[in-house]
C-alpha positions in Angstrom: 24.3 -3.3 -18.2 27.5 -4.5 -17.8 26.0 -7.4 -15.2 23.0 -8.3 -16.9 22.7 -11.1 -19.1 19.5 -12.8 -20.6 19.3 -16.2 -19.6 16.4 -19.0 -20.8 15.3 -20.3 -17.8 12.2 -23.4 -17.8 12.2 -22.3 -21.4 11.6 -18.7 -21.2 14.4 -15.9 -21.7 14.6 -14.2 -18.3 16.6 -10.8 -17.9 19.2 -12.1 -14.9 21.4 -9.8 -13.1 24.7 -10.8 -11.6 24.4 -12.1 -8.0 26.6 -9.6 -6.4 24.1 -7.0 -7.3 21.7 -8.3 -5.1 21.6 -5.4 -3.0 21.4 -2.5 -5.4 18.3 -4.5 -6.8 16.9 -4.5 -3.6 17.9 -0.4 -3.2 16.3 0.0 -6.5 12.9 -0.8 -5.3 13.3 0.9 -1.7 14.7 4.1 -3.8 11.4 3.9 -5.7 9.2 3.6 -2.3 10.8 6.0 -1.4 10.3 8.6 -3.9 6.4 7.8 -3.8 6.6 8.5 0.0 8.8 11.6 0.1 7.5 13.0 -2.9 5.3 11.5 -5.7 2.3 10.8 -2.6 3.4 13.4 -0.1 0.3 14.9 1.6 0.9 18.1 0.3 1.3 16.7 -3.6 -2.1 14.5 -2.6 -4.2 17.4 -1.9 -2.9 19.8 -4.9 -4.3 16.8 -7.1 -7.2 16.6 -5.3 -8.3 19.9 -5.8 -7.4 20.4 -9.6 -9.6 17.2 -10.0 -12.2 19.1 -8.5 -11.8 21.9 -10.1 -11.7 19.7 -13.0 -14.9 17.6 -12.6 -16.7 21.0 -12.0 -15.4 22.4 -14.8 -16.1 19.7 -17.2 -19.8 20.6 -18.7 -18.9 24.3 -19.0 -15.8 24.8 -20.3 -14.7 24.4 -23.9 -11.2 23.7 -25.0 -9.7 26.6 -26.9 -9.0 26.6 -30.7 -11.7 23.7 -31.0 -15.8 23.9 -32.1 -16.9 24.0 -28.7 -15.5 20.2 -27.5 -16.0 19.6 -24.0 -13.3 19.4 -21.4 -13.6 15.3 -20.8 -14.8 15.2 -24.3 -11.3 15.9 -25.3 -10.3 12.1 -24.5 -12.0 11.0 -27.7 -11.1 14.0 -30.3 -7.5 13.7 -30.9 -7.3 17.3 -32.5 -8.9 19.2 -29.1 -6.5 16.2 -27.1 -3.7 18.1 -28.4 -4.5 21.2 -27.5 -5.6 20.5 -23.9 -2.2 21.1 -22.0 -1.1 22.0 -18.7 -2.5 25.7 -20.2 -6.0 24.3 -19.0 -5.5 25.6 -15.1 -4.9 29.4 -16.6 -7.2 28.7 -19.4 -10.4 27.6 -16.9 -9.5 30.7 -14.6 -9.7 33.1 -17.6 -12.6 31.2 -19.6 -15.3 33.9 -20.2 -18.1 32.7 -17.9 -21.1 35.3 -18.1 -23.4 33.0 -16.2 -21.2 31.7 -13.1 -20.9 28.3 -14.3 -17.5 27.8 -13.6 -17.4 29.9 -10.4 -17.1 26.7 -8.4 -14.3 25.5 -10.2 -12.8 29.1 -10.2 -13.2 29.4 -6.8 -11.2 25.9 -6.2 -8.2 26.8 -8.6 -7.8 30.3 -6.9 -7.4 28.7 -3.5 -4.7 26.4 -5.2 -3.0 29.8 -6.6 -2.9 31.3 -3.1 -1.9 28.3 -1.2 -5.0 28.2 0.5 -4.9 24.4 0.4 -7.4 22.0 1.7 -5.9 21.3 5.3 -4.4 18.1 6.4 -6.0 16.6 9.4 -3.9 13.2 10.3 -3.1 9.8 8.7 -3.1 6.2 10.2 -1.7 2.9 8.6 -4.7 1.1 10.5 -7.0 -0.8 8.6 -10.2 0.1 8.0 -13.5 -1.6 6.1 -13.7 -1.0 2.3 -16.8 1.1 2.4 -15.3 3.4 5.2 -15.8 6.9 3.8 -16.1 10.7 4.9 -20.0 9.9 5.8 -18.9 7.1 8.2 -16.0 9.0 9.4 -18.5 12.2 10.1 -20.6 9.7 12.3 -18.0 10.3 15.1 -18.3 13.9 14.8 -18.2 16.1 18.2 -21.9 17.2 18.2 -20.5 20.9 18.2 -19.3 21.2 14.9 -21.0 21.7 11.9 -18.8 19.5 9.4 -20.4 17.4 7.6 -19.3 14.4 4.9 -18.7 17.2 2.0 -16.5 19.4 4.3 -14.2 15.7 5.0 -11.8 13.8 2.0 -10.7 10.3 2.9 -7.8 9.4 0.7 -6.4 5.7 0.7 -3.1 6.1 0.0 -0.9 2.7 -0.8 3.0 2.7 -0.8 4.6 -0.8 -1.8 7.2 -2.4 -3.8 5.1 -2.4 -7.2 3.9 -5.6 -6.7 1.4 -5.4 -3.8 2.1 -7.6 -1.3 4.8 -9.7 -3.0 8.4 -9.0 -2.7 9.7 -8.3 -6.3 12.7 -9.7 -5.6 11.1 -13.1 -5.7 11.0 -12.7 -9.0 14.2 -11.1 -10.4 16.8 -13.6 -11.7 20.5 -13.9 -11.2 23.6 -15.6 -12.5 26.6 -16.6 -10.6 30.3 -15.9 -12.1 31.2 -19.4 -12.3 28.3 -20.6 -13.7 26.8 -17.8 -16.1 24.4 -19.4 -17.9 22.1 -20.5 -15.2 19.5 -18.3 -13.5 18.6 -18.9 -10.0 16.7 -17.0 -7.4 18.4 -15.5 -4.3 16.1 -15.3 -1.5 15.6 -12.9 1.2 16.7 -15.4 4.1 19.8 -16.1 1.8 21.0 -12.5 2.7 20.2 -11.1 5.4 17.6 -10.9 8.5 17.2 -7.4 8.5 15.5 -6.7 4.8 11.9 -6.1 4.9 9.6 -8.5 5.0 6.8 -6.3 4.3 6.1 -4.9 0.8 2.7 -2.5 1.2 1.2 -0.4 3.2 -2.0 1.7 3.3 -2.7 4.9 5.0 -6.0 6.3 5.6 -5.2 9.9 5.2 -8.2 12.7 6.2 -8.3 15.9 4.6 -10.8 19.0 5.6 -11.9 21.0 2.7 -12.5 24.3 5.9 -9.5 25.7 6.8 -11.1 27.4 10.0 -9.0 26.4 13.1 -12.7 25.2 14.7 -13.3 22.9 11.7 -9.6 21.4 12.0 -9.8 20.6 15.8 -13.1 19.2 15.2 -12.1 16.8 12.6 -8.9 16.1 14.4 -11.0 14.7 17.7 -13.5 13.1 14.9 -10.2 11.4 14.0 -9.2 10.5 17.4 -12.6 9.1 18.3 -11.9 6.7 15.2 -7.8 5.9 15.6 -6.8 7.2 18.9 -3.3 9.0 18.2 -2.9 9.4 14.6 0.6 8.3 12.6 1.6 11.9 11.8 4.8 10.3 13.1 8.1 12.0 13.8 9.4 10.2 10.8 6.5 11.7 8.6 7.3 15.1 10.4 10.9 14.9 9.6 10.3 14.3 5.7 8.3 17.1 5.8 11.0 19.3 7.9 13.5 18.1 5.2 11.7 19.2 2.2 10.7 23.0 3.9 
């Protein structure tokens, strides 16, 4: 807060930063991007999230929130008392829920895979653009003929990385002030600072995930991926990020 002031700019109060801190502000946005790349949207995290989501969807009509008068899982969002009882324990509650008819069998099986680290398999990823309607069914049209994989075995994830303003540079909207004129807000454009600062502020990764984990299925999925995209982007950088976390 030492280098921040509130200044009126074009009649609007703006939080402005001292100009000498401009690189630190750039680094703040870059640090956020790297956290998403290395942690929040890491491929393994995304796979675990997908599996838990699928388990919750399969359980929603058959699981009742413990401690309530039979409130269904998704109905808890509009029932405050039930919602307060819906904690991270829902994972174990589904696993131990009395289910004589086996209606939770599929949900429990997915959660059991998560527990045993038998996760869906990462096939590959690419930064190449695809049509918005490109989905697992479309992807499987180039599946090798000797494979029994179907669209139900494949998950296509579109994962976005940006500086929180889609394609725009958020620094274009940050106001600064100078030591010799502390009451005037100014914009510092990238071109005024350096030629090696980023010029692109958004990536969209297409990740292909396979629900089956046998070698034959993974090989078939990778052959299909290559048919669509050529060599994938499981790049040296991504491998380095993965290695750094193991």
